[in-house]
N, C-alpha and C positions, 0 to 999 in steps of 0.2 A: 528551469524549463518545465513545460507541461508534462513531458515524458517522465521527468524526474519525480514530479509530484504524483503522477499516476503510480509509479513504482512504489513510492512511499506509502500511498494509500493501500495498495495491494498487500504490503507487508503488515500494515495495521489490521486489515480485515482478516488476514490469515491468523494473526495472534488472537483476535477475538473469537474466531471459529474454533481454535484449539481448545 
């Protein structure tokens, strides 16, 4: 679902920011 994809993207972005 879209919500699941958005959550995955948020996790990826947080890892990049770290």
